[in-house]
N, C-alpha and C positions, 0 to 999 in steps of 0.2 A: 875389093876381095875386103874378106876381113882378114886381120891380122890370127896369127900359129895363137896366140895368147888368146882374143877375144875364142880364134875357134874351139879353143881347149876351155875355156871355162863354160861354153854352150852345148857339151859333150857329158854325157852323164859318168859320161863308166872313166874321166878322164878326171872331170869339176875336182879338185877338190876342198876350194870351196878360200878361203879366209888361211885354212890348215897348205896351205903351199909356204912354204919355208923359203928364207932370202933368196936363196939356194935358183931356186926351180923359180922364184917369178923374175931373175936376172935371165936364166935359162929359158924360159918357153915366150916368155914378153908380157910377163904380167906387170910394168911396173905399173902404174896407175889406173890396172883396171880394175885394184883390189884397194882397200881402205888399208891402213901401216901396222896396223894391228894383225901375230901372226902366232895365232893358235894349236893345235891340235883337232885332227878329226873328231879326239874322245869331247873334248870340249863342245866343239861345235853339233856333235851330238846332244849333251846337254842345253845348248840353247835354243835345239832344236825340238827337245821336248815340254823344255820349259815353254814353249812357242805353242806347241802340239796342247797341251795341259791347260793354254788359254783360251782355244776355242770353245764356244757354249752351246755346240750341238755333232752328233755322230757323223755329222754329213759333212762339217766342217774344219771336219778332224780330215773325214776321210778324203775333200780334198785337198790338204795338206798332204796329207801323203804323198798322193797321187801328185801334188807338185814340183813335191824333194827329192819322188823317183828320176822324173825328168830334171832336174836339175843337177841334182849329186849324189849316187849311189852308196857310196861309200858309207856316206850319214845317213842315209833310207836303209838301209839293210841292214846298219849296226844298232840305230833305232827298232829294226823287227828283231834281232836276233836276242838284244838286251835287256828288252820291254816286250814279248812276246805277248803275254797273258795279257796286256792290257793295251798292245797295239794290230793282235791277230785278230781280237772284235769289229774293230776299221776296215783294213784291208783284204776283209774276208767279213763271212758270216756274224752277223745277219745285217751290218751294215753296206756290205759293198749290193746288197739287194738295192735298199732305196742311191748308190753311187751306180744303177744299170737302171734304174729308172727316172734318174735324174741325168745320165751320160750325156745328154745331143744338149741339153742346158749346159753342163759344167764340163766340155767338151775337149779340152787342154792344150790344141792344137801343134801336137808333136806325137809324130810317129810312133808307138809305145807297142804295135803290133799288124799284122797285113789283116788291112779287108777286101777278100774275093768273093765278084757275085758271080751271079750269073749269064752275067754279062759278059763276063773273063773267060768263059769258055771259051779252050783254045789255047790260052794265051798263061795258064799256072804258073807253067816251070820257067818263065818271063818276071812275071810277079816275082818268086821266091828267089830266083837274080835282083830284086831290087831292094834287099835285103842285105842293108852291109854288114855282118857276119856270116858266116860261108858257114864256120864247126859249127850245127847247130847240131842238139841228142836229143832236145824232148821239144817236143810242142804240145796246146793245150790248143784245141777248138770244138769252138759250135757254132750252130748254125741258130742258137739265141732263139730257136721253137719253144724250149720248158725254162725258165732259168728261175732258178730254187723253183719256190714253187708262186710264182709272179707273175707263171703262163710267160707268153711271146712275148721278146724286149726286142726281137728283132738286131740290131745292127748295134744295139744296144748293150749288149747283150759280153760286149766285148769285155766290162768290167769283172768276169769270172775268167778267164784264162791268163787274164795281167795277175788278180788275185793269188789266183792257185801258183802261177807260178813264181809268183815273190814267194810262197812259202817253197818251194823247192828247192831255193836259196836262205831262205831263213835259218828253215827246220831243217834242211836236210844236207846245207852245201854245194849242191850248185851250181857248177858258175851263170851268172843271168846275164852274163853273153852266150850262155850255150842255149838261152830257153827261146820260145817266139809264138808268145799269144796270135792267136789267129781267130778271124770271124767270116763264115762260110755264109757272105748276107744273099739266102732264096723272096728277098722282104718280105715282111709281118699282115698279120692278118691283124694285128693291135690295132683298131681303129684308131686310135685315142694320138700316136704316135701316125699314122694316115693323114691327118687331123694337124703334124706340129710344125710349124712352118723350123722350126729349127732342128728336127729329124734329120742323122746324117747318115743313114740308109736310105736301098731303095725304096721309091716311094710309088709299091705294090703291090696286091698280095703277093705272097708266100706261092712258089713253084713246090711245088710236088710233080712225083710219079721220074718221067726219065729225064729230062733233063736237070732234075733235084741231083739224083743216081748220075748221071754226066761225071756232076761237077767233084762230087762224094771222092771217085773215085780217081777223075785226073787229079785232085788236089793229094789224094793217098800216094798216086803211083809216081808224079813231080817229085814230091815230098823222097818217099825211097828210090828214088835215083836222082837226086842233088846231095840228102848228106847220108844216104845207107838201107842196108837194111835188117841195120840194127837204133836206126831213131826212131824213139818213143812216140809215140799219136796217140793222144791221148782225149775220147772224148770225153764231151763236157756238154750235158744241159740239150741233148738231142730230142725232138719230139717221142711218145712212144711208140707211136707208128714208124718210126722208124730203126729207133734208137737200137732194138736187138738183132731185126733186118741186117743192120748194117753193120755189127761185130761179129754175127755171124758167116755174115763174107768175107770179110776180111780178115778175122785174128788168126786166120792159120797162111795170109801171106802179109800175114806185116807186123812188126813191134805196138801192138793196141791195147787198148784198156777200154771201157766205160767204165770212167770211175761213180756215177752214178749208178751205173746197175753193179761192178764191183768193186770199188772205191770202199764204197757204203756200206757192202756184204762183210765185207771184212771188217769194218769196224765193229757193225753194230757183232759179228758173230765174236770178235772181242771182247765185248761188253758184256756176251753171257757167258763169256766162259769164265769174264773177273767174276758174276756172280756167282759160281755155282757156290765159293764160304758160306755165300747169305740163302741163298735160296736152298741151297739142303741138296740140288738133287743134280746130277750129270746132261748135259745140255741132253743126252738118250734119254733122259727119264723125263722130258718138259713135255706138253706140247705149246704149241707158242696158234696164236692167234692174231694176224693183222687186220687191219684196215688200213684200204690202201692195197693197191694189187697196179700196181703203172709200173716203170724200169726199176723203182728203189724199190719197192715189196718182195716180188719176183726173186728180184735177184740177190735178197738180202734171202730169204724164205730156198735158195737154191745152193745157197753157201754152209746153209745151215744144212741141209739133205746130205751134202757132202758130208760135211764134218761127224753128223748123226752113225755116218755110211763105217766111217773112218775106226768112230768110234768103238763101233757094234760090229762086224763085219756084214752089217746089213746090206743091201742091193739101195743104191741109191733111190730107185722107186718107191723100193717098203719104206725107208726116212724118210718119206714124203708125205706120206699116210699122216706123219705127228704133226702137220702144218695146217695149218686151212685161212681160207684167204676171204677177206667181204673188201666189196667192191659196192658201187651209188645202189646196184638193184640188192644188197642182201652177201647172204655164203654161198659163197661161188662154189657148186655143187655139180652133180654129173648133167644131171635133166636138165645142167643150163650150158651144155657142151656146142648147141647148136650153135646158140648165141657167142659166144665166148670167144676173144683175139688170142691167139696163138698165142703168149705165152704163157695166159692163163691156165690153157689147158692142163696141164700139167699137176694143178693143183686141183681140181675138180673130182674130188670127191661123193660116192656113196654115200652122202645124207637128206634127209629131210632138207628142204629148204628152209630159207630163214632168212625173214626181211629187212633184219637191219643189227645193228651191233650187238646190242642187246639180249635179242634171241641167239645168236649165236651166242655169245656168254656161256649161257644158260646150257645148252644145247652139249658142245664141247668142253669146258670146262675146265679153259685152256688155263697152264699153271703163268705164261709170257701172254703181254697184247703188245701190238709193236704198232705206232700209227706211223704211216707213212702218204694220207691225208690232203696233206695243205691244209684239210678247215679242222680254222679253229675252236677250239669248246668241244672239240667229241670229245674226250676220253671226261665225260658230262662226271659229278657228286654220283651220281647214278651207278655209269659204268668203273667209276674204278671202290665205290662199295661191294658191285657184282662181283669183284677179282678177287675182296677179300672173301667173300663166302667160304672162295676153296682151296683156299693159300693161306696162310703165315705169312709168309712173304713173294706174296704175287710182284713177279717185274712187268714194268710200265714204262716203256719206250715211247718220250713226247719227240721223233725225229724229223718231220716237220721245219722245213725254216723258210724267212726266217721266222724270225719269235714273233709276231704276229701272225704267224700259219700254225704256231704250235698246239697238237691236241689240245695239248693244256700245262699249263705253266710248273714248276716246279712245285711252290706253294698248294697249291690247291693239290697235286696228289698229293703231297705229305697231308695236309690237313683232312684229304677226303678217305685217306688213309688208316688214317690216326695212327701219324707213323709208317706202316709196316712194309708199306713198299721199299723195292732197292729202283728205281729212278733215273733216268735218261731224258738227256734233253738233243735236239740237231744243234740248236743255236747257243748261246750260252746263259743259264740262271743264276741269279745271285744266290748262297747260301739262304737257308731260312730255318729260324726256329723256331718250334711247335714244344709247348709242351715239358720244354727246356732243354731240346736239345737241339744243336747245332746241327743242322743238314746240310753238303754239299754233295750241288746236285757233279750228276756225271755227267759230261759231256759224248754222245755218241758222235762226232763230226768225224768223216771223214778225211779232213785237215789231220786227225793222231795217225794217217795211215800213208795218204796219195806217195808225200814229199819221200817218205820215205823207198815205200815200192817205188818212183819212179830214179832215184839215186841207184838202187839194187841194180835195176835194169840197162838204165846208162851206163854202170862201175864195173857191169858182167859183158857191157856188149848184148845180149840175148837179145834174140833175133825172136822168139815168139810169149808171151806170157798164156799162162792158163790160172788156170783156178787153183791148186795148188801156190800158187805164187801166196796168192788170195786167202790159203790158209793157214798159214808159217807166217804174214805180216800177223794178221788176226792173233795165234798161239802168242805171236813176240811183245805182240800188245796185252792181249791178255796176264802175262806174264813181268813188267812192268807194273804191274796192280803189288801196293805196299799195304801193312797193317793197318793206318792211317787213313789211308781210302777209302778201303772196305768198314772200319768205325765209322768213317761219319757220315759214308747210304752212301 
């Protein structure tokens, strides 16, 4: 049997490393298990920051942070809290994308969440009992089908719930022991992973239909029964074919939201509201064109429609007429209704068909162009310049994650528009100097809202999450924009 001291050092939430005092070392049986030096958590954080800054690549830094989280949570969260701008791109987008792709090869052999597979149907409640913490307030869970813009990552998608819940703690103060990351492993259609001998998930094609729905429903109900009606269940990176249906099914019966549909919508609406002083037009005076019509695109579009309705008194249905979507087959219009997925139908307006983005810009003459298509370079020089033909300050948001999937870079956007555009991206870009002016790109990443939304839900103990919560979060985010932010782009 391991000694009490040894067990303490192997427990991330209890371990303080060299920050244990002499008295604590005596009481906990730590003498001899640690070097003689007695420091402090502050000093150990400095040591850890010095070490991570020596790492040669983002993925090496990601692995370092993963190991720190698994050994000393005090230092891990202090690092994140004190160096958020430096480390958020490591524990979250864009580096977490590579972390997921390599998850099976860097797997830390330490339980950092629950893996529940379709083979566990009928035993989900027992699996929840296996988790050592009993007072869980926030659960982030994924089936790994649509991780960022990287597609089906299967069980490797665990990196996303772990990263998101880390930000619940670092950015909003939700105690880490109250957060639970979960993967619902239904297999994967990623042939590379199915052929990978090191892959940690179910080695089978993705299960869909009744069995998939049975697993999700059993999990939702078991979590609610165990942790209470107000436990937050955050859907994360489910595929387009299931995400909307699952949200509709559980939104009225469970405390839940889908971050890709609603959280992303909230932060983008916040960015658009913040851009009003620069564009000179209210939300209700804008015309929006989306490239991409999946979870993120239609989620953002619908929240914008609700905001327009609030601002003008128009119906949401009428407000949607200012919002247009382009998918892989061109502009979504009424004549395509027979072949459209359900979530696209609300934005199928009466207009001539357009085969591509450029012709859609010509026809619609949007004031705001929003990219959520995960196609790099989709916002070409021609596209960006076309936006300038009808707008003095066009809004261009290239929101796809990770950075490799962004529709354009910040430098391209500012260069192509001669510094005129109001730009934001999903993943961070460095500041750009163009024609002697320094631009600091905005980041339209849902990490700016989901920790606060999560804290509000947990603190208030609410049992249902409606879209009004997302609009309030967007307005609050926009109100934090400073004159300096506006001046630099």
